[in-house]
Structures are given as C-alpha cells and as structure tokens.
All heavy atoms as an XYZ file, in Angstrom:
667
protein
N     221.071     20.196     15.800
C     220.480     19.046     16.008
C     220.778     18.540     17.442
O     221.843     18.569     17.910
C     221.139     17.922     14.973
C     220.855     18.358     13.523
C     220.606     16.599     15.238
C     221.624     17.549     12.478
N     219.745     18.062     18.084
C     219.847     17.592     19.461
C     219.917     15.999     19.568
O     220.467     15.570     20.547
C     218.732     18.022     20.378
C     218.625     19.486     20.413
O     219.679     20.062     20.750
O     217.528     20.176     20.346
N     219.435     15.340     18.534
C     219.353     13.900     18.573
C     219.537     13.430     17.124
O     218.754     13.926     16.197
C     218.021     13.368     19.101
C     217.986     11.869     19.178
C     218.540     11.155     20.197
C     217.317     11.257     18.154
C     218.544      9.721     20.134
C     217.170      9.770     18.259
C     217.827      9.142     19.241
N     220.492     12.454     16.837
C     220.639     11.838     15.566
C     220.682     10.363     15.682
O     221.368      9.712     16.523
C     222.001     12.313     14.999
C     222.338     11.774     13.628
C     221.346     12.189     12.643
C     223.767     12.319     13.351
N     219.745      9.726     14.948
C     219.746      8.240     14.899
C     220.243      7.835     13.532
O     219.657      8.169     12.484
C     218.254      7.770     15.079
C     218.129      6.260     15.150
C     218.561      5.591     16.241
C     217.599      5.665     14.032
C     218.402      4.179     16.266
C     217.484      4.316     13.950
C     217.859      3.494     15.114
N     221.280      6.942     13.516
C     221.852      6.496     12.230
C     221.574      5.134     12.102
O     221.970      4.251     12.914
C     223.432      6.783     12.245
C     223.787      8.277     12.498
C     223.964      6.349     10.882
C     225.170      8.574     12.665
N     220.916      4.799     10.931
C     220.509      3.466     10.703
C     220.511      3.248      9.136
O     219.517      3.574      8.474
C     219.193      3.000     11.249
C     218.766      1.611     10.956
O     219.651      0.760     10.638
O     217.639      1.265     11.197
N     221.666      2.882      8.535
C     221.728      2.804      7.097
C     222.852      1.817      6.650
O     223.238      1.102      7.558
C     222.081      4.267      6.518
S     223.515      5.031      7.230
N     223.362      1.964      5.502
C     224.522      1.092      5.076
C     225.794      1.376      5.958
O     225.954      2.648      6.231
N     226.293      0.401      6.387
C     227.441      0.676      7.410
C     228.464      1.532      6.971
O     229.007      2.402      7.797
C     228.045     -0.701      7.884
C     226.959     -1.699      8.437
C     227.061     -3.065      8.063
C     225.894     -1.270      9.204
C     226.059     -3.938      8.477
C     224.888     -2.231      9.591
C     225.002     -3.543      9.242
O     224.122     -4.305      9.703
N     228.863      1.503      5.725
C     229.946      2.389      5.244
C     229.509      3.871      5.268
O     230.346      4.675      5.150
C     230.380      2.019      3.791
N     228.271      4.098      5.428
C     227.795      5.596      5.419
C     227.668      6.153      6.760
O     227.515      7.379      6.949
C     226.356      5.559      4.752
C     226.389      5.206      3.255
O     227.360      5.567      2.616
N     225.359      4.501      2.821
N     227.901      5.460      7.837
C     227.779      6.020      9.275
C     228.759      7.133      9.417
O     228.320      8.248      9.822
C     228.037      4.956     10.364
C     226.833      3.959     10.476
C     226.143      3.376      9.429
C     226.384      3.690     11.825
C     225.075      2.558      9.653
C     225.218      3.017     11.981
C     224.641      2.359     10.977
O     223.542      1.530     11.261
N     230.059      6.983      9.210
C     231.040      7.942      9.381
C     230.741      9.189      8.479
O     230.797     10.379      8.942
C     232.413      7.410      9.202
N     230.568      8.984      7.175
C     230.254     10.239      6.338
C     229.017     11.007      6.788
O     229.065     12.263      6.680
C     230.080      9.554      4.970
C     230.823      8.448      4.942
C     230.663      7.780      6.310
N     228.014     10.263      7.271
C     226.839     11.062      7.677
C     227.214     11.945      8.974
O     226.943     13.030      9.014
C     225.702     10.057      8.203
C     225.149      9.551      6.866
C     224.627     10.663      9.028
C     224.194      8.423      7.104
N     227.930     11.286      9.949
C     228.413     12.099     11.106
C     229.269     13.218     10.790
O     229.079     14.351     11.144
C     229.109     11.104     12.209
C     229.478     11.937     13.368
C     228.194     12.389     14.143
C     230.219     10.990     14.287
N     230.261     13.027      9.899
C     231.095     14.089      9.494
C     230.343     15.152      8.926
O     230.553     16.408      9.210
C     232.255     13.605      8.638
C     233.040     14.695      7.928
C     233.226     12.659      9.374
N     229.421     14.871      8.048
C     228.648     15.858      7.345
C     227.763     16.768      8.249
O     227.553     17.936      8.063
C     227.712     15.109      6.225
C     226.865     16.158      5.430
C     227.685     16.956      4.437
C     226.807     17.606      3.609
N     227.550     18.479      2.561
N     227.287     16.116      9.273
C     226.340     16.795     10.254
C     226.935     17.269     11.484
O     226.331     17.887     12.239
C     225.144     15.860     10.526
C     224.308     15.377      9.454
C     223.222     14.435      9.888
C     223.614     16.658      8.836
N     228.214     16.993     11.744
C     228.984     17.418     12.950
C     228.749     18.889     13.281
O     228.586     19.076     14.384
C     230.471     17.036     12.858
C     230.856     15.778     13.607
C     232.202     15.516     13.450
O     232.989     15.818     12.636
N     232.824     14.919     14.555
N     228.853     19.713     12.378
C     228.748     21.173     12.582
C     227.381     21.545     13.073
O     227.127     22.659     13.675
C     229.105     22.011     11.424
C     230.666     21.886     11.155
C     231.096     22.716      9.981
C     232.490     22.598      9.809
N     232.961     23.306      8.577
N     226.344     20.692     12.726
C     224.961     21.063     13.110
C     224.666     20.409     14.471
O     223.499     20.802     15.024
C     224.062     20.363     12.017
C     224.241     20.971     10.608
C     224.075     22.435     10.391
O     223.180     22.952     11.123
O     224.871     23.105      9.797
N     225.487     19.533     15.025
C     225.164     19.001     16.322
C     225.393     19.901     17.475
O     226.466     20.507     17.588
C     225.946     17.650     16.452
C     225.463     16.559     15.549
C     226.574     15.472     15.515
C     224.174     15.996     15.828
N     224.442     20.050     18.342
C     224.628     20.990     19.484
C     225.439     20.299     20.567
O     225.492     19.060     20.667
C     223.335     21.345     20.109
C     222.527     22.216     19.241
C     221.204     22.657     19.890
N     220.360     23.416     18.950
C     219.412     24.186     19.453
N     219.008     24.153     20.721
N     218.768     24.947     18.518
N     226.195     21.055     21.404
C     226.924     20.433     22.442
C     225.894     19.637     23.350
O     224.747     20.150     23.691
C     227.495     21.597     23.272
C     227.582     22.569     22.146
C     226.503     22.430     21.311
N     226.194     18.450     23.725
C     225.306     17.563     24.424
C     224.374     16.753     23.606
O     223.577     15.944     24.165
N     224.404     16.989     22.397
C     223.505     16.177     21.417
C     223.861     14.634     21.620
O     224.945     14.264     21.928
C     223.803     16.562     19.974
N     222.829     13.839     21.413
C     223.013     12.446     21.514
C     222.900     11.853     20.122
O     221.994     12.157     19.342
C     221.873     11.717     22.369
C     222.016     10.236     22.374
C     221.890     12.265     23.857
N     223.870     10.982     19.681
C     223.915     10.286     18.444
C     223.846      8.753     18.764
O     224.537      8.328     19.605
C     225.182     10.568     17.689
C     225.311      9.763     16.338
C     225.399     12.021     17.379
N     222.913      8.188     18.228
C     222.640      6.662     18.396
C     222.876      6.032     17.051
O     222.190      6.264     16.048
C     221.283      6.283     19.007
C     221.070      4.814     19.092
C     221.066      7.075     20.281
N     223.790      5.091     16.997
C     224.148      4.327     15.795
C     223.624      2.855     15.917
O     223.976      2.237     16.921
C     225.750      4.250     15.550
N     222.740      2.454     15.035
C     222.141      1.195     15.193
C     222.958      0.137     14.462
O     223.832      0.342     13.777
C     220.687      1.213     14.481
C     219.767      0.072     14.908
O     220.151     -0.527     15.918
O     218.805     -0.171     14.080
N     222.752     -1.089     14.965
C     223.386     -2.287     14.410
C     224.917     -2.372     14.544
O     225.599     -2.951     13.780
C     223.042     -2.396     12.920
C     221.567     -2.617     12.761
O     220.847     -3.331     13.427
N     221.055     -1.893     11.704
N     225.475     -1.792     15.668
C     226.837     -1.939     15.879
C     227.446     -3.308     16.137
O     228.531     -3.480     15.848
C     227.249     -0.890     17.034
C     228.636     -0.879     17.428
C     226.906      0.553     16.545
N     226.580     -4.043     16.738
C     227.030     -5.460     16.986
C     227.144     -6.222     15.711
O     228.260     -6.859     15.473
N     226.168     -6.231     14.963
C     226.228     -7.132     13.717
C     226.905     -6.377     12.570
O     227.403     -7.137     11.582
C     224.788     -7.574     13.317
C     223.871     -6.310     12.892
C     224.153     -8.414     14.196
C     222.450     -6.688     12.371
N     227.162     -5.101     12.654
C     227.759     -4.384     11.588
C     229.006     -3.742     11.847
O     229.636     -2.986     11.105
N     229.610     -4.083     12.955
C     230.921     -3.319     13.342
C     231.970     -3.514     12.375
O     232.837     -2.589     12.315
C     231.323     -3.842     14.816
C     231.704     -5.192     14.983
C     231.930     -5.621     16.366
O     232.452     -4.860     17.222
N     231.582     -6.835     16.733
N     232.090     -4.589     11.694
C     233.090     -4.824     10.625
C     233.072     -3.827      9.503
O     234.014     -3.407      8.988
N     231.823     -3.295      9.247
C     231.774     -2.444      8.175
C     231.580     -0.972      8.530
O     231.588     -0.039      7.709
N     231.804     -0.646      9.837
C     231.598      0.720     10.308
C     232.772      1.092     11.267
O     232.611      1.858     12.097
C     230.322      0.967     10.954
C     230.007      0.207     12.246
S     228.571      0.624     13.056
C     227.259     -0.261     12.054
N     233.847      0.477     11.107
C     235.011      0.560     11.983
C     235.541      2.109     11.955
O     235.875      2.644     13.045
N     235.416      2.814     10.762
C     235.767      4.203     10.748
C     234.941      5.058     11.560
O     235.370      5.991     12.338
C     235.943      4.743      9.368
C     234.658      4.587      8.537
O     233.735      3.696      9.037
O     234.473      5.167      7.520
N     233.604      4.802     11.656
C     232.799      5.470     12.464
C     232.995      5.199     13.937
O     233.002      6.193     14.643
C     231.258      4.967     12.251
C     230.274      5.659     13.162
C     229.761      6.899     12.984
C     229.917      4.913     14.275
C     228.786      7.464     13.815
C     228.921      5.478     15.215
C     228.463      6.825     14.987
O     227.517      7.363     15.811
N     233.164      3.956     14.321
C     233.403      3.718     15.709
C     234.685      4.315     16.208
O     234.863      4.763     17.346
C     233.473      2.108     15.983
C     231.994      1.541     15.682
C     232.190     -0.017     15.701
C     231.026      1.916     16.696
N     235.655      4.243     15.387
C     236.992      4.845     15.779
C     236.911      6.396     15.907
O     237.363      6.949     16.910
C     237.997      4.670     14.684
C     239.403      5.154     15.139
C     240.447      4.844     13.998
O     240.404      3.773     13.447
O     241.388      5.688     13.812
N     236.054      6.999     15.122
C     235.885      8.434     15.212
C     235.181      8.777     16.479
O     235.625      9.676     17.209
C     235.021      8.974     14.057
C     234.399     10.347     14.068
C     235.679     11.397     13.992
C     233.519     10.554     12.932
N     233.902      8.179     16.792
C     233.178      8.563     17.930
C     233.913      8.158     19.211
O     233.826      8.944     20.227
C     231.812      8.023     17.921
C     230.975      8.740     16.778
C     231.622      6.629     17.876
N     234.538      7.091     19.240
C     235.300      6.549     20.496
C     236.491      7.378     20.783
O     236.888      7.532     21.955
C     235.565      5.086     20.420
C     234.281      4.185     20.422
C     234.600      2.775     20.134
N     233.430      2.002     20.232
C     233.307      0.661     19.814
N     234.421      0.072     19.373
N     232.207      0.102     19.869
N     237.117      7.945     19.810
C     238.349      8.680     20.093
C     238.050     10.194     20.378
O     238.838     10.803     21.016
C     239.309      8.607     18.892
O     238.755      9.364     17.726
N     236.962     10.712     19.858
C     236.598     12.125     19.941
C     235.571     12.447     20.998
O     235.628     13.504     21.570
C     236.083     12.625     18.595
C     236.029     14.087     18.495
C     235.912     14.522     17.015
C     235.857     16.081     16.901
N     235.714     16.510     15.512
N     234.635     11.593     21.277
C     233.527     11.837     22.259
C     233.418     10.812     23.271
O     233.965      9.689     23.151
C     232.225     11.934     21.342
C     232.320     12.961     20.306
C     232.210     12.529     18.943
C     232.341     14.357     20.536
C     232.241     13.527     17.939
C     232.492     15.225     19.426
C     232.255     14.881     18.222
O     232.363     15.734     17.116
N     232.468     11.119     24.232
C     232.125     10.068     25.220
C     231.124      9.180     24.324
O     230.109      9.576     23.948
C     231.382     10.701     26.329
C     232.296     11.420     27.276
C     231.622     11.859     28.556
N     230.484     12.682     28.173
C     229.314     12.787     28.864
N     229.125     11.918     29.837
N     228.383     13.597     28.472
N     231.526      7.772     24.404
C     230.631      6.949     23.525
C     230.648      5.647     24.245
O     231.733      5.166     24.842
C     231.279      6.800     22.181
O     230.426      6.149     21.297
N     229.509      4.953     24.234
C     229.347      3.657     24.925
C     228.590      2.759     24.066
O     227.527      3.110     23.420
C     228.579      3.875     26.258
C     228.396      2.668     27.015
C     227.720      2.911     28.401
C     227.527      1.583     29.222
N     226.849      1.850     30.468
N     228.942      1.335     24.168
C     228.222      0.474     23.399
C     227.195     -0.134     24.195
O     227.552     -0.615     25.348
C     229.111     -0.665     22.839
O     230.125     -0.039     22.082
C     228.380     -1.671     21.952
N     225.869     -0.187     23.828
C     224.814     -0.732     24.612
C     224.376     -2.033     23.978
O     223.851     -2.031     22.880
C     223.633      0.200     24.768
C     223.927      1.460     25.615
C     224.069      1.156     27.005
O     223.634      0.167     27.542
O     224.682      2.028     27.720
N     224.626     -3.196     24.559
C     224.321     -4.537     23.958
C     222.851     -4.932     24.384
O     222.400     -4.627     25.505
C     225.342     -5.511     24.375
C     226.585     -5.368     23.791
C     227.686     -4.580     24.208
C     226.982     -5.940     22.526
N     228.680     -4.688     23.375
C     228.400     -5.485     22.202
C     226.426     -6.643     21.610
C     229.032     -5.724     21.140
C     227.098     -7.036     20.350
C     228.458     -6.644     20.214
N     222.211     -5.753     23.448
C     220.920     -6.225     23.817
C     220.682     -7.482     23.082
O     221.316     -7.776     22.084
C     219.780     -5.272     23.558
C     219.881     -4.756     22.171
C     219.117     -5.348     21.218
C     220.546     -3.516     21.814
C     219.138     -4.762     19.819
C     220.570     -3.099     20.542
C     219.880     -3.660     19.541
N     219.861     -8.444     23.576
C     219.453     -9.615     22.963
C     218.435     -9.409     21.854
O     217.595     -8.508     21.965
C     218.933    -10.688     23.891
C     219.932    -11.098     24.972
O     221.187    -11.099     24.622
O     219.546    -11.345     26.057
N     218.557    -10.071     20.729
C     217.624    -10.064     19.663
C     217.254    -11.533     19.278
O     218.051    -12.420     19.495
C     218.204     -9.302     18.354
C     218.389     -7.858     18.679
C     219.405     -9.896     17.829
N     216.193    -11.559     18.551
C     215.630    -12.975     18.192
C     215.578    -12.950     16.694
O     214.553    -12.834     16.083
C     214.282    -13.253     18.850
C     213.854    -14.624     18.527
O     214.672    -15.557     18.167
O     212.700    -14.981     18.607
N     216.814    -12.965     16.078
C     216.873    -12.937     14.630
C     217.560    -14.253     14.149
O     218.519    -14.758     14.815
C     217.638    -11.717     14.161
C     217.118    -10.368     14.580
C     218.175     -9.223     14.232
C     215.843    -10.183     13.825
N     217.262    -14.626     12.956
C     217.911    -15.915     12.468
C     219.440    -15.807     12.236
O     220.106    -16.710     12.383
C     217.280    -16.099     11.045
C     215.930    -15.304     11.148
C     216.145    -14.303     12.066
N     219.950    -14.473     12.076
C     221.366    -14.296     11.774
C     222.189    -13.688     12.987
O     223.267    -13.504     12.889
C     221.490    -13.349     10.616
C     220.838    -12.000     10.793
C     221.428    -10.950     11.369
C     219.618    -11.574     10.424
N     220.653     -9.889     11.462
C     219.367    -10.278     10.795
C     218.499    -12.206      9.776
C     218.332     -9.559     10.663
C     217.328    -11.543      9.598
C     217.162    -10.290      9.966
N     221.464    -13.446     14.070
C     222.151    -12.880     15.314
C     221.364    -13.136     16.530
O     220.150    -13.065     16.502
C     222.402    -11.408     15.009
N     222.065    -13.367     17.645
C     221.443    -13.459     18.958
C     221.596    -12.186     19.798
O     220.845    -11.927     20.719
C     221.959    -14.556     19.708
C     221.640    -15.975     19.070
C     222.241    -17.143     19.823
O     222.925    -16.934     20.897
O     222.071    -18.266     19.303
N     222.668    -11.353     19.404
C     222.852    -10.099     20.086
C     223.161     -9.002     19.031
O     223.780     -9.331     18.028
C     224.100    -10.235     21.025
C     223.831    -11.233     22.237
C     224.942    -11.169     23.218
N     224.679    -10.018     24.098
C     225.625     -9.304     24.663
N     226.822     -9.564     24.444
N     225.340     -8.261     25.400
N     222.831     -7.799     19.494
C     223.222     -6.623     18.577
C     223.461     -5.539     19.593
O     223.392     -5.761     20.746
C     222.084     -6.304     17.596
C     222.567     -5.392     16.479
O     223.862     -5.092     16.444
O     221.732     -5.013     15.747
N     223.908     -4.270     19.116
C     224.213     -3.293     19.895
C     223.902     -2.022     19.195
O     223.865     -1.794     18.038
C     225.685     -3.270     20.372
N     223.904     -0.919     20.020
C     223.842      0.452     19.604
C     224.962      1.197     20.283
O     225.300      0.946     21.368
C     222.466      1.093     19.941
C     221.354      0.589     19.200
S     219.817      1.487     19.686
C     218.562      0.596     18.761
N     225.590      2.066     19.498
C     226.558      2.997     19.981
C     225.961      4.321     20.311
O     225.390      4.935     19.503
C     227.730      3.132     18.995
C     228.939      3.857     19.495
C     229.828      2.910     20.398
O     229.542      1.659     20.459
O     230.673      3.450     20.993
N     225.948      4.649     21.718
C     225.450      5.915     22.101
C     226.600      6.927     22.371
O     227.513      6.540     23.158
C     224.488      5.679     23.354
C     223.961      6.973     23.864
C     223.396      4.625     23.126
N     226.505      8.069     21.710
C     227.514      9.022     21.821
C     226.995     10.368     22.169
O     225.941     10.844     21.746
C     228.247      9.139     20.425
O     228.693      7.837     20.051
C     229.352     10.127     20.411
N     227.668     11.056     23.133
C     227.303     12.425     23.595
C     228.311     13.357     22.947
O     229.501     13.140     23.015
C     227.430     12.541     25.198
C     226.580     11.453     25.771
C     226.926     13.844     25.491
C     225.146     11.423     25.566
N     227.781     14.301     22.212
C     228.620     15.275     21.496
C     229.134     16.351     22.390
O     228.462     17.358     22.704
C     227.954     15.873     20.187
C     227.381     14.749     19.251
C     228.726     16.765     19.534
C     228.556     13.808     18.675
N     230.231     16.144     22.950
C     230.978     17.105     23.766
C     232.430     16.680     23.769
O     232.669     15.413     23.645
C     230.423     17.234     25.195
O     230.373     15.964     25.917
N     233.330     17.486     23.976
C     234.781     17.040     24.008
C     234.974     15.943     25.199
O     234.398     16.011     26.124
C     235.450     18.253     24.393
C     234.700     19.473     24.022
C     233.178     18.925     24.122
N     235.699     14.955     24.708
C     236.091     13.908     25.737
C     236.889     14.447     26.832
O     237.719     15.323     26.576
C     236.885     12.929     25.010
C     236.749     11.419     25.484
C     237.570     10.450     24.574
C     237.176      9.093     25.004
N     237.805      8.111     24.081
N     236.550     14.093     28.122
C     237.383     14.629     29.261
C     238.203     13.542     29.820
O     237.785     12.350     29.595
C     236.350     15.214     30.327
O     235.473     14.077     30.649
C     235.694     16.364     29.877
N     239.280     13.911     30.438
C     240.135     12.793     31.062
C     239.498     12.246     32.299
O     238.784     12.895     32.973
C     241.488     13.496     31.410
C     242.270     14.011     30.215
C     242.773     12.842     29.379
O     243.215     11.795     29.999
O     242.811     13.034     28.110
N     239.610     10.965     32.404
C     239.145     10.288     33.563
C     240.024     10.515     34.780
O     241.214     10.577     34.596
C     239.057      8.696     33.294
C     238.216      8.351     32.160
C     236.791      7.969     32.544
O     236.631      7.661     33.686
O     235.909      8.150     31.728
N     239.507     10.850     35.914
C     240.366     11.051     37.154
C     240.258      9.843     38.090
O     239.499      9.111     38.104
C     239.703     12.217     37.936
C     239.913     13.612     37.081
C     239.481     14.737     37.843
C     239.735     16.066     37.066
N     239.459     17.234     37.795
C-alpha cells in the first residue's frame, strides 16, 4: 500500500493501521480524517503514529454547524529520525 486514507469511527483508526502496517511500503502516506473534531476518540491512533513515524497535523477551516476547524493527520511510514 502506497497511500491509505482513514475515515471511519474514531475508535477504529488504530486497529486499522495496526492491521495494515505490514502492507504499507516504506514512504507510504497515511492520512487520517477528522483529527480535530475526533481527537478525543482516537488518542491511541495519534499516540501510535506520532511516536513511531513522522507525522504532522494539518489544520483547516470548515463551515459546519458543530465545528469551525478540523484537521487531518498526515503520516509518512518510515522510521522516525532524530532531529539535528
């Protein structure tokens, strides 16, 4: 897998990634949707990708009755390297 987009029930984000990790090629991009509005329900996913891979939260404005901002977590599947 070169690209994975995750957009489902928040509690399922981490199990999906764990199940597919062996299929992800080095350099694959994983994008998790609704990280801003759903971060409380996907803490295990965010902890996993942020501790193991290069991962960045991309915020954007939305025009929804329940939220003004949301985010996607963009992760590159390769070992995390030390910052110099």
